[in-house]
C-alpha positions as CSV (number, residue, x, y, z in Angstrom):
1,M,212.0,58.9,15.7
2,A,209.2,61.0,14.3
3,Q,208.9,62.8,17.5
4,R,212.6,63.7,17.4
5,E,212.3,65.0,13.8
6,Q,209.3,67.1,14.8
7,H,211.3,68.5,17.8
8,E,214.2,69.4,15.4
9,R,211.7,71.1,13.0
10,V,210.2,73.1,15.9
11,K,213.7,74.2,17.0
12,R,214.6,75.3,13.5
13,M,211.3,77.3,13.2
14,D,212.1,78.9,16.6
15,R,215.5,80.0,15.4
16,L,214.1,81.3,12.2
17,A,211.4,83.3,14.1
18,D,214.1,84.7,16.4
19,K,216.1,85.9,13.4
20,L,213.0,87.4,11.7
21,L,212.0,89.3,14.9
22,G,215.6,90.6,15.3
23,H,215.6,91.9,11.7
24,K,212.2,93.4,12.2
25,A,213.4,95.3,15.3
26,V,216.4,96.6,13.3
27,V,214.2,97.8,10.4
28,M,211.8,99.5,12.8
29,A,214.7,101.3,14.6
30,I,216.0,102.5,11.2
31,L,212.6,103.8,10.2
32,V,212.2,105.6,13.5
33,V,215.6,107.3,13.1
34,I,214.7,108.3,9.5
35,A,211.4,109.7,10.7
36,M,213.0,111.7,13.5
37,A,215.7,113.0,11.2
38,S,213.2,114.2,8.6
39,G,211.1,115.8,11.3
40,L,214.1,117.7,12.6
41,A,215.0,118.8,9.1
42,M,211.5,120.0,8.5
43,A,211.6,122.0,11.8
44,N,215.0,123.5,11.0
45,L,214.1,124.5,7.5
46,G,210.7,125.8,8.4
47,G,209.1,123.1,6.4
48,G,206.2,125.3,5.3
49,A,204.2,123.8,8.2
50,G,204.2,126.9,10.2
51,G,202.6,129.1,7.6
52,V,199.2,129.5,5.9
53,S,198.7,131.0,2.5
54,F,195.4,132.4,1.4
55,E,194.2,134.5,-1.5
56,H,192.0,137.5,-1.3
57,T,191.1,140.6,-3.3
58,D,192.2,144.1,-2.2
59,G,190.0,147.1,-2.4
60,S,190.6,147.7,-6.2
61,G,189.6,144.1,-7.1
62,R,193.2,142.8,-7.6
63,R,193.9,139.3,-6.3
64,C,196.6,139.1,-3.6
65,L,198.4,136.1,-2.1
66,E,199.1,136.5,1.6
67,R,201.1,134.2,3.9
68,K,200.6,134.2,7.6
69,D,203.1,132.6,10.1
70,I,201.1,130.7,12.7
71,R,204.0,129.2,14.6
72,R,204.1,132.2,16.9
73,L,200.6,131.3,18.1
74,F,201.8,128.0,19.6
75,A,205.2,129.2,21.0
């Protein structure tokens, strides 16, 4: 009788593990879709990832902020 109860407990644990793994796969798929969508949005908007800003002084001693687009280097 104890062996049968243990077998039932193992079956319940297996079902629970299957459900949890199924939920985990769904959550991972949702996270992947969100990451891909945000990556596409950043690419479409420019995302600021393609440019570099730096500050320097011009010949008269004034500070200047300059932005360089580096995306064309990798195209």
